[in-house]
C-alpha positions in Angstrom: 0.1 0.2 -0.1 1.2 3.5 -1.1 0.4 4.6 3.1 1.2 8.7 2.1 -1.1 8.3 -0.4 -3.7 6.5 1.8 -3.1 9.2 4.7 -3.8 11.8 2.3 -6.7 10.8 1.1 -8.5 9.6 4.7 -7.2 12.7 6.2 -9.1 14.8 3.2 -12.3 13.0 3.8 -12.2 13.5 7.8 -11.9 17.2 7.5 -14.9 17.2 4.9 -17.1 15.4 7.3 -15.8 17.3 10.5 -16.8 20.4 8.6 -20.3 18.9 7.0 -21.3 18.0 10.5 -20.6 21.3 12.6 -22.0 23.9 10.0 -24.5 21.4 8.7 -26.0 19.4 11.7 -24.4 21.4 14.9 -24.8 25.2 14.0 -28.1 24.7 12.4 -29.3 22.7 15.3 -28.6 25.6 17.5 -29.9 28.2 16.1 -27.6 29.3 13.6 -29.3 28.0 10.8 -28.9 31.4 8.8 -25.4 31.5 9.2 -25.1 28.2 7.9 -26.7 29.2 4.7 -25.0 32.2 4.1 -21.6 31.2 3.8 -23.0 27.6 2.2 -21.9 28.2 -1.2 -18.6 29.6 -0.6 -17.7 26.5 1.7 -19.2 23.9 -1.0 -16.6 25.6 -3.5 -13.9 25.0 -1.3 -14.5 21.6 -0.9 -15.0 20.6 -4.0 -11.9 22.7 -5.1 -9.7 20.8 -3.2 -10.7 17.9 -4.1 -10.3 18.6 -7.8 -6.7 19.7 -7.0 -6.1 16.4 -5.4 -7.6 13.9 -7.4 -5.7 16.2 -10.4 -2.5 15.2 -8.8 -3.3 11.6 -7.4 -5.4 10.7 -10.3 -6.7 7.2 -9.6 -10.2 6.4 -8.2 -10.4 10.0 -7.1 -10.8 11.1 -10.7 -13.9 8.6 -11.1 -15.4 9.6 -8.2 -15.4 13.3 -9.2 -16.3 13.1 -13.0 -19.5 10.8 -11.7 -20.1 13.9 -8.9 -19.3 16.8 -11.5 -22.1 15.2 -13.8 -24.9 15.5 -11.2 -26.1 18.9 -12.3 -29.6 17.6 -11.7 -29.0 17.0 -7.8 -26.0 18.9 -6.5 -25.4 22.8 -6.3 -24.2 24.2 -9.2 -21.0 25.5 -7.9 -19.9 22.1 -6.9 -20.8 20.7 -10.7 -18.6 23.5 -11.7 -15.1 23.1 -9.9 -15.2 19.5 -10.4 -16.1 19.6 -14.7 -12.6 20.7 -15.0 -11.8 16.6 -14.3 -13.6 15.3 -17.3 -10.2 16.8 -18.8 -7.9 17.6 -16.5 -6.5 14.2 -15.9 -2.6 14.6 -16.2 -1.0 12.4 -18.7 0.9 9.4 -17.8 5.1 10.1 -19.2 5.1 8.8 -22.7 8.3 6.5 -22.2 6.5 4.7 -19.5 3.7 4.0 -21.7 5.8 3.0 -24.4 7.7 0.4 -22.3 4.4 -0.7 -21.1 2.7 -1.1 -24.6 6.2 -2.6 -26.2 6.2 -5.2 -23.3 2.7 -6.1 -24.1 2.4 -6.2 -28.1 6.2 -8.1 -28.0 7.6 -5.7 -30.6 8.9 -1.7 -30.6 5.9 0.5 -31.4 7.5 1.3 -34.9 7.1 -2.2 -36.0 3.6 -2.6 -35.3 1.9 0.9 -36.0 2.9 3.1 -39.2 2.2 6.3 -37.1 1.8 6.4 -33.1 1.3 9.9 -31.8 3.2 10.6 -28.5 0.7 13.1 -27.6 -2.1 11.6 -25.8 -5.7 11.9 -27.3 -7.6 11.3 -24.0 -6.1 10.9 -20.4 -8.2 9.1 -18.1 -7.9 8.1 -14.5 -6.7 4.2 -15.6 -5.3 4.5 -18.4 -5.2 7.0 -21.7 -5.4 6.8 -25.5 -3.1 7.5 -28.4 -4.2 7.8 -31.9 -2.0 5.6 -34.2 -2.0 4.2 -37.7 -1.9 0.8 -38.7 0.5 -0.6 -41.2 -0.8 -1.6 -44.2 -0.2 -5.4 -44.8 -1.1 -6.7 -41.0 -4.3 -4.4 -41.2 -7.0 -6.9 -40.5 -10.3 -7.4 -42.9 -13.4 -6.3 -41.3 -16.4 -8.3 -43.0 -20.0 -7.1 -43.0 -22.8 -9.6 -41.7 -23.5 -10.7 -45.6 -20.3 -11.8 -45.7 -18.9 -8.6 -48.1 -15.1 -7.1 -47.1 -15.2 -3.6 -45.9 -12.8 -1.2 -46.0 -9.6 -2.5 -43.8 -9.2 0.3 -40.7 -6.1 2.2 -40.5 -6.8 4.9 -38.1 -6.9 3.9 -34.4 -6.9 4.5 -31.1 -4.5 2.8 -28.5 -5.1 2.9 -24.9 -2.5 1.6 -22.3 -3.0 1.0 -19.0 -1.3 4.1 -16.5 2.0 2.9 -14.4 1.6 0.6 -11.3 -2.2 1.3 -11.3 -3.2 -1.9 -10.1 -1.3 -0.5 -6.8 -3.2 3.0 -6.9 -6.1 1.3 -7.1 -5.9 -0.7 -4.0 -4.8 2.3 -1.7 -7.3 4.5 -3.2 -10.0 1.7 -2.0 -8.4 1.0 1.3 -8.8 4.9 1.7 -12.2 4.8 0.8 -13.1 1.6 3.1 -12.1 3.6 6.1 -14.2 6.2 5.6 -17.2 4.1 4.8 -16.8 2.2 7.7 -17.3 5.7 9.6 -20.0 6.4 7.5 -21.3 3.4 8.3 -21.7 3.9 11.7 -24.1 6.9 11.4 -27.5 5.2 11.3 -29.4 7.2 9.1 -26.7 6.0 6.3 -26.0 2.4 7.8 -30.0 1.5 7.6 -30.2 2.8 4.0 -27.3 1.4 2.7 -24.2 -1.3 3.3 -21.9 1.0 2.2 -18.8 -2.0 2.7 -20.8 -4.1 0.3 -21.0 -1.4 -2.1 -17.4 -0.4 -2.2 -16.8 -4.6 -2.8 -19.4 -4.2 -5.3 -17.0 -0.8 -6.8 -14.0 -2.7 -6.4 -15.1 -6.1 -8.4 -16.1 -3.2 -10.9 -13.1 -1.3 -11.1 -10.7 -4.4 -11.3 -13.1 -5.8 -14.3 -12.4 -2.5 -15.7 -8.3 -2.5 -15.9 -8.8 -6.0 -17.8 -8.8 -4.7 -21.7 -9.7 -8.2 -23.1 -12.9 -8.1 -21.0 -13.1 -4.2 -22.4 -12.9 -5.7 -26.0 -15.2 -8.3 -25.6 -17.7 -5.9 -23.9 -17.1 -3.6 -27.3 -18.1 -6.7 -29.7 -21.2 -7.2 -27.6 -22.7 -3.8 -27.6 -21.7 -3.2 -31.5 -23.5 -6.5 -32.1 -26.7 -4.9 -30.4 -26.8 -1.7 -32.3 -25.0 -3.3 -35.6 -27.4 -1.9 -38.2 -28.2 1.1 -36.7 -27.0 4.3 -38.6 -27.6 6.6 -36.4 -25.4 5.1 -33.3 -21.7 4.5 -33.9 -19.7 1.7 -31.8 -15.8 1.2 -32.5 -14.5 -2.4 -33.6 -11.9 -4.2 -31.9 -8.7 -4.7 -33.6 -7.4 -7.8 -31.8 -4.1 -8.7 -33.2 -3.2 -5.5 -31.6 -5.2 -5.7 -27.8 -3.7 -7.5 -24.6 -5.1 -7.4 -21.5 -3.3 -4.2 -20.4 -3.8 -2.6 -24.1 -6.6 -2.2 -26.4 -6.6 -1.0 -29.6 -9.7 0.3 -31.1 -11.4 1.6 -34.6 -10.8 5.4 -34.2 -14.4 6.9 -33.9 -13.9 10.3 -31.6 -15.5 13.4 -32.6 -17.3 16.2 -31.0 -17.7 15.6 -27.3 -21.5 16.0 -26.0 -20.7 18.2 -23.5 -19.0 20.7 -26.2 -22.5 22.4 -26.9 -21.1 25.0 -29.3 -19.2 22.7 -31.4 -23.0 20.8 -31.4 -24.9 23.5 -32.2 -22.0 24.9 -35.0 -22.5 21.6 -36.8 -25.9 22.0 -37.0 -26.9 19.3 -34.6 -30.1 19.8 -32.6 -29.2 19.4 -28.7 -32.5 18.2 -27.8 -32.4 15.6 -30.6 -29.5 14.3 -28.8 -30.2 14.2 -25.3 -33.2 12.6 -26.7 -31.4 9.8 -28.6 -29.3 9.6 -25.3 -32.1 8.8 -23.4 -33.9 6.2 -26.1 -30.7 4.3 -26.9 -30.0 4.0 -22.8 -33.9 2.5 -22.2 -33.5 0.5 -25.5 -29.4 -1.4 -23.7 -31.6 -1.6 -20.0 -35.4 -2.8 -21.5 -34.4 -4.8 -24.9 -30.7 -6.0 -24.6 -30.2 -6.0 -20.6 -26.6 -5.0 -21.4 -25.7 -1.6 -20.9 -22.7 0.9 -21.0 -22.3 1.9 -17.9 -19.8 4.8 -17.9 -22.0 7.6 -19.8 -19.4 10.6 -18.7 -19.0 13.1 -20.9 -15.1 11.5 -22.2 -17.0 8.6 -23.3 -19.4 10.0 -25.3 -19.7 12.1 -28.6 -21.6 13.4 -31.9 -20.5 12.5 -35.4 -21.3 14.9 -37.8 -19.5 14.5 -41.0 -18.6 17.8 -42.7 -20.7 18.3 -45.8 -23.4 16.3 -45.1 -27.0 16.3 -44.0 -27.1 17.4 -40.6 -30.1 15.3 -40.1 -27.5 12.0 -40.1 -25.5 12.5 -37.0 -24.6 9.7 -35.2 -24.2 9.2 -31.5 -20.7 7.6 -30.7 -19.9 5.1 -28.0 -16.4 4.9 -26.5 -15.1 3.1 -23.4 -16.4 0.0 -22.8 -14.4 -1.4 -19.5 -17.8 -0.5 -17.2 -20.6 -2.4 -18.5 -23.5 -3.4 -16.9 -26.5 -6.5 -16.9 -29.8 -6.4 -15.7 -30.8 -9.5 -14.0 -34.7 -10.9 -14.5 -35.6 -9.3 -11.1 -34.3 -6.0 -11.1 -35.6 -5.9 -15.0 -39.0 -6.2 -13.5 -38.4 -3.8 -10.8 -37.6 -1.5 -13.6 -40.7 -2.3 -16.3 -43.2 -1.7 -13.3 -41.4 1.7 -12.7 -41.8 2.8 -16.2 -45.3 1.3 -16.7 -46.2 3.1 -13.1 -44.6 6.6 -14.2 -46.0 6.3 -17.7 -49.4 5.8 -16.6 -49.2 7.9 -13.4 -50.1 4.3 -10.9 -48.8 5.3 -7.5 -49.5 2.0 -6.5 -47.1 0.6 -9.1 -44.7 2.8 -8.3 -44.5 1.3 -4.8 -44.6 -2.1 -6.0 -41.5 -1.0 -8.1 -39.6 -0.5 -5.1 -40.3 -3.6 -3.2 -39.1 -5.4 -6.5 -36.1 -3.4 -6.7 -35.5 -4.1 -2.7 -35.3 -0.6 -2.4 -37.8 -0.4 0.8 -36.3 -0.6 4.7 -38.9 -3.6 6.1 -40.4 -0.7 8.6 -41.8 1.5 5.2 -45.3 2.5 5.6 -46.6 1.2 2.0 -50.0 3.3 2.3 -48.3 6.7 3.5 -45.5 6.4 0.4 -48.6 5.2 -2.0 -50.1 8.4 -1.0 -46.7 10.5 -1.8 -46.4 9.1 -5.2 -49.8 10.2 -5.9 -49.3 14.0 -4.9 -46.2 14.0 -6.5 -48.0 12.8 -9.5 -50.5 15.5 -9.4 -48.5 18.1 -8.6 -45.2 17.8 -10.6 -45.8 15.2 -13.3 -45.3 16.6 -16.6 -43.0 19.5 -15.7 -39.6 19.6 -17.7 -36.3 19.5 -15.4 -36.1 23.6 -15.7 -39.7 23.3 -14.2 -39.1 21.0 -11.5 -35.6 23.5 -10.7 -37.9 26.7 -10.5 -41.0 24.8 -8.3 -42.0 27.7 -5.6 -40.2 27.1 -2.5 -43.8 27.3 -0.9 -45.3 24.5 -2.9 -42.4 22.3 -1.8 -43.3 23.4 1.7 -46.8 22.0 1.5 -45.6 19.1 0.2 -42.9 18.3 2.7 -45.6 19.7 5.3 -48.0 16.9 4.4 -45.8 14.1 4.2 -43.2 15.2 7.2 -43.2 11.5 8.9 -42.4 10.1 5.5 -39.6 12.7 5.3 -38.8 12.1 8.6 -38.1 8.6 8.3 -37.1 8.2 4.7 -38.0 4.4 4.2 -35.3 4.1 1.5 -32.3 1.8 1.1 -29.6 1.0 -1.3 -29.3 -2.2 -3.3 -26.3 -3.4 -3.9 -27.2 -4.9 -7.3 -28.5 -1.5 -8.5 -24.9 0.4 -7.8 -24.1 0.5 -11.6 -27.7 1.1 -13.0 -27.9 4.0 -10.3 -24.9 5.5 -11.3 -25.6 5.4 -14.7 -28.7 6.9 -14.7 -27.9 9.6 -12.1 -24.9 10.7 -14.8 -27.6 10.4 -17.8 -30.0 12.4 -15.8 -27.5 15.4 -15.7 -26.1 15.0 -19.4 -29.6 15.2 -21.0 -30.5 18.3 -18.9 -27.4 20.0 -19.8 -27.5 19.5 -23.4 -31.8 20.4 -23.1 -32.8 22.3 -20.2 -36.7 21.5 -20.9 -35.7 17.7 -21.5 -38.8 16.1 -20.2 -38.4 13.0 -18.5 -42.1 12.1 -18.5 -42.4 12.7 -21.9 -39.4 10.6 -22.9 -40.2 7.5 -21.1 -44.0 7.4 -22.0 -43.3 5.7 -25.5 -41.6 2.8 -23.0 -44.3 2.8 -20.8 -46.8 2.1 -23.9 -44.6 -0.5 -24.8 -44.0 -2.6 -22.1 -47.8 -1.7 -20.9 -48.8 -3.6 -24.5 -46.3 -6.3 -23.7 -48.3 -6.8 -20.7 -51.3 -6.7 -22.1 -50.1 -9.1 -25.3 -47.6 -11.0 -23.1 -49.1 -14.3 -23.5 -50.1 -16.6 -20.8 -47.7 -16.5 -18.4 -48.2 -12.9 -17.3 -52.1 -13.9 -17.0 -51.5 -16.9 -15.2 -49.4 -15.4 -12.7 -52.1 -12.7 -11.9 -54.5 -15.6 -11.9 -52.4 -17.1 -8.9 -52.4 -13.8 -7.1 -55.9 -13.7 -7.4 -56.7 -16.9 -6.3 -54.1 -16.5 -3.0 -55.7 -13.3 -2.3 -58.9 -15.1 -2.2 -58.1 -18.1 -0.4 -56.3 -16.2 2.4 -58.8 -13.2 2.9 -60.9 -15.2 5.6 -57.9 -16.1 7.4 -56.6 -12.3 7.9 -60.1 -11.6 8.6 -60.6 -13.9 11.6 -57.2 -13.1 12.8 -57.9 -9.4 12.9 -61.1 -10.2 14.7 -59.4 -12.3 17.3 -57.5 -9.2 17.9 -59.9 -7.3 18.4 -61.6 -9.4 20.7 -58.2 -9.7 22.9 -58.2 -5.8 22.8 -54.4 -6.2 21.1 -55.0 -4.6 17.9 -52.6 -1.2 17.3 -54.3 1.5 15.6 -51.4 3.6 14.4 -52.0 7.8 13.9 -49.2 8.8 12.1 -49.9 12.3 12.8 -49.4 12.3 16.3 -46.8 9.6 16.5 -44.8 12.6 14.3 -45.9 15.2 16.9 -45.3 13.1 19.8 -41.7 12.9 18.1 -41.1 16.3 17.6 -42.0 16.7 21.1 -39.4 14.2 22.3 -36.8 15.6 20.3 -37.7 18.9 21.6 -37.2 18.2 25.5 -34.6 16.4 24.7 -32.5 19.4 23.1 -33.6 21.8 25.8 -32.1 19.4 28.1 -28.8 18.7 26.2 -28.7 22.9 25.5 -28.8 23.4 29.1 -25.8 21.3 29.3 -23.5 22.7 26.9 -24.3 26.0 28.1 -23.2 25.4 31.8 -20.1 22.9 30.4 -19.4 25.7 27.8 -19.5 28.6 30.5 -17.7 26.9 32.9 -15.4 25.8 30.2 -14.4 30.0 29.9 -13.8 30.4 33.3 -11.3 27.7 33.8 -9.6 28.8 30.4 -9.2 32.5 31.9 -8.0 30.8 35.4 -5.2 29.1 32.5 -6.6 25.5 33.5 -6.0 24.2 30.1 -6.5 20.6 30.9 -9.4 21.1 32.4 -11.2 23.3 29.9 -10.3 20.6 27.5 -12.5 18.6 29.2 -15.5 20.6 29.6 -14.8 22.0 26.0 -15.4 18.2 25.0 -18.4 17.3 27.2 -19.8 20.2 25.7 -19.4 19.5 22.4 -20.5 15.6 22.8 -23.3 16.7 24.3 -24.3 19.2 21.2 -23.4 15.9 19.0 -25.9 13.4 21.1 -28.5 15.3 20.7 -28.2 16.2 17.3 -27.4 12.5 15.8 -29.9 10.7 17.9 -33.6 10.3 17.2 -36.7 8.7 18.9 -36.9 5.0 17.3 -40.1 4.2 15.6 -41.8 1.9 17.3 
């Protein structure tokens, strides 16, 4: 392990956690809400700036985390995403001498023998590897055949992707640091009850080590190419297998206009709103039809190809970098399918059913209240574009939060381990579509897929109707027994009736009383500490100040348990 690197990463996250705890929890909890709000933008910018500088200097996994966060323009504050956006292009390249040494060792010959030309200046530098343009010599150029057996023009222009030196050791160090931070976060109950952070990091580890296996990436690229073969609006590079090893990957050169270069896209005559729509539609097809999707859609991996002199409407969406892909297991597809139909038909009950199928709800979740919240959300927000959602009046959001404060207080959601890649992908995709088209309307975009899936459900054959019949039979068989159980509980006086409104009020009273008690303790310890400090009793001062701090943390971080 690279111990200095490990310590630096852990120290950075320690400072961030302490800062957020102090400003957003402690100070807000004791009445300094306006001060925390007034300084928030400056503080978040400084945090993002420090992270960006550290990531650029150190590279590795930190770059990938920053790239993910920079694409969350739909969730994170603009001051954070703008600061981290530089990580898409700001990754410093590795020394070419080291890249040459690795590539020649992998390919078994000097680069001058393998390639007619090899550019020393990298085309793109990523967190785990970097890409160089090259051209193949005519004799060893592989002949590519189309599906009907006809020969295509041989590929000459290629890109060569080579791993960064010592990348495995760097990844192991970064992951060890993240695991340490993850264990700290796991001790915070609101996080631990919703996500198994160590398990998520284990999944992330598996994904990362798959990503640095370029033979696997080549196979992924071939699968992706086959899935979109015959689709002129989508372009996928072909793999040059004679020049590919586990640490060196050679692909057809398909680089074009970067998908976040909005000015260049418009200058090429391409409608950015159409790009957003095609990007979304393509991912829906990958998820629901292919059940195999490109899981790293950050701006450096997506391009718009608009050949000069041709009709701008013939532009193509280009995918590169297939090291991170996802597969949709049957249970996940069923939950996603249920969710899309539910959103398309504004069916709150089906939304809750989708949550259950995906394993996103905690065991104690109040399903009835959740269904009511989903129905209210459809009534108030359905059909609005992303820009309209951002501009929703604060009072309207406040009224919604007040109506479902019990649900918001509990937040009965968790992060299933098998959704980590899909969740990351959808999060980035939402940000990219919004960046391309601020008026991007998720509801309208999802409607065609909802109608398609709904039609499949209606005409889906006897299996669907068999399952529905089984559910109806189960309900009919067990209903008398359930009614009998309820009546028995009523006779014994053991039937509990929950009143969410009353429970919520009682919890708030309990919290208020607890804060008052600990506020008194805090004040007493603080005043005592000040007196001892003035008397130069520094050791005793530290003890009292520590007690004051712990009393605040205790009341602010503990909540009454749900009964």
